[in-house]
N, C-alpha and C positions, 0 to 999 in steps of 0.2 A: 734807336741802337744801344745798346749798352754802354756807359760811359760813368767815366769815375772822374776825381777832379784830381789835376794835376799836383806834384806837390810845391808849386809855389805857391798854388792856394793853402789862403788861411780857416782852412775851415776848422769848425768849432768840435771838441769832441762831445761827451754826454753832458757834464759841468759845466761846459760854454754855452749850449742849449738851455738848460735850467738855468744859468745865470742872467739869458739874454731874457728868458721870459719873465725872469722876478722881475728886469726892470720896471717892466710893462706893467703892472700889477699896480692899480691906485692906493692908496691907504682907505682903510677900513673897509676893503674889497672880503666877502667870505668867498672863500675858495673852495673847491675840490681836486686835490692829486691822484692825479689813476698811477697805477703800476710801472716800474719802467722809470725813463728818464724824467716823470714828470714828478715824480717824488722828491728828487733831489731840488726842485724849486725851494721845499722849504729851508735848504743847507743857505740860500743866496739871499734870502731876505731878512734885512739886520734887524734885532732882536728891538733896536729903536723906532720900525716902522709897524702899524698894527695893520696887516694883515692875518685873518682869521681863517688857519687850515682847516677843513672838515676833513672825514673820514669817517664813509658810511658802514663802518662796522658802535658806531658811536663814539668818536671823540670829538667834540670842538677845540680850537685853541691847537692842535698838532705843531710840536718844535720840530727842530733836527734831529737826525739822529744823535743817540746816546755817545760819550766818550765810551773807548774801550774800557771795561770793567765796571762801567758804571749802568748796565742793564737792566734795566725792571723786566722782567719775562712775562709779565701781567700787562704792558703797558705795547700794544702793537699798534700797526694800522691795519688797511682791509686786504692789504698785500702779507700781512702776517711779519712786517719787518716790524724791529724793537724802534720804537719812537720817544720821545719825552713830550712835556707835555709844557705850553708856555704860561707864565701869570697871570691866571682869571681864568683857562679853561678848565673844561669839563669834561665828564661821562656822561651820554644819553641812552636813554632806551636805542632798542634796533630801530624800534617803528620808530621812535619820535628825529631819530636820522634820518631817515626815509622820507617819512615826512618833511622834512626839511626842500629834500631834493625835489618831490614831487610837488611840492607848494611852491616851487619859480622861486624860493628863496637864495636858494646860491649865483652871486653875482658870476660867477668863472668856475670851468669846469676846465683841468688839460688833464688831456689822455694821452697815449701810444697810439700808434695807429700802423697796422699793415699796407692800408694804402687810402688814401682819401683822392674822392674825384672832385671833376671841376666844377660840380652845382652842390657841395658841401658832405657829398654822402660818405661816411667812413664805417672802414672795417677795419676792426681789432681785437675783435674777441678769437678765445688761443682755442688748441682742439686739444689741450691736456698734457702733446705731450712734454717728456721731461719735467714731470713733475707740477709745470706750471698752470696758476690758476686755471682751470677748464670753463669753458661755454659763456654765453655774453654776460652773466650775472647783472651786478649793476650799474654796469656800462650805462647799459639802454638808459637805464633811466635818468642815469646823469645827463647823458647825453640832447634828451629833449626835455629834461626838467630842470638845469642850470640856465641862467638867460642870455649866457655866452659860452660856447665851446672851441677853446686852442685845442689845436693838436701837437704833439713835439715827436719829433721823428727824425729817423736818418732820410736823406732825400733820396737814397738809393739802395738796395739788396746789396749783400756782398758780394753780388754779383754782377753788380752796378746795372738791375735793372731798374726801372723808376716807380715809386713810390706814388707820385702823382700823376695822376692819373685819368684818360677822358670820361674812361666809368670803371668801377669796379668790380675786379673778377673772384675777390674772395664773397663769404656772407657777409651781408651788412647789419651794422650795429646799429646804426640810425641813418634818415634818410636827406639831407639837406640843413644838415647841423652844426656844421662847422660853421667858422666867420675866420679864422686865422691859424695859419701853420708856419710853426718856427721847424726849421731842420738845422744840420750841420753846415747849411751851405747860400741860407737866404730864409729873410721872410716875407711871407704872401700873405695879401688878404683875399678873400673868397666871393666876389663882385657876382652880380648878375653876367657880367662876361666873361668871370670864371678866374685865373689866376692872376691876381694881380700882383706885382714887385714889388714891396716897397723896401729893401731891404738884402743887400748881398755882402759876403763876406770878404775881405782883403784877396784883391791879385784874381778875383773872377768876373768874369763881364756877362753880360747877358746873352751873347750865343751860346757860350759855353754853359750857362746855365739852361737854357733850353736845349740844348741835346742831351742832358739827366733828367731830364721832363717828359711824360708820357702826355700831357696837354699843353695845349697853346698858352706861352703865358706871354701877361700884357705889359706896359709900362702905365704907371698911375696917369690919370689925365689929367 
């Protein structure tokens, strides 16, 4: 049944989801950020921490968004958004960038998704409507090439339908790849049992979260 979070629940906004992910990224990891909520993660990692953000169009050391009036039109991420370069950052050939991905050199990739299944399947590629980046693109390489795949997403659609499901109904980007999901309501680990709830936002109880989810949820063992 469709369900939405009551007003008393402290659901996270897009920056809140990104900030929560940023806190969990260990020092020294190489991380790729997908289009959408994931790109905001770079805004929430302090400059004194060493997290090396990778963009598949050939940038290592991506920094936060530039200040208004300080945009370099030649410095963009894979989603065509203007970015900055952290000290020590570098530009690399496109082929070398994908060699990093396919060679299993990324510690983590964070992607958005339309659906995630309880077995770790992910469906996240767009159809090209509204000038969005269309087709599966580099996400399929990232989903299987990175050592870990985390997903950042809203827990439900705008109509209140669940995005965490037993089986994906959209075309898959990758099968069995997702290890963790961060939503505006909870953080969940994907295990052989399915979705294990590690954390929920303030004001939300387990039964409410279950009603917003299209698959069985489990408590940590």
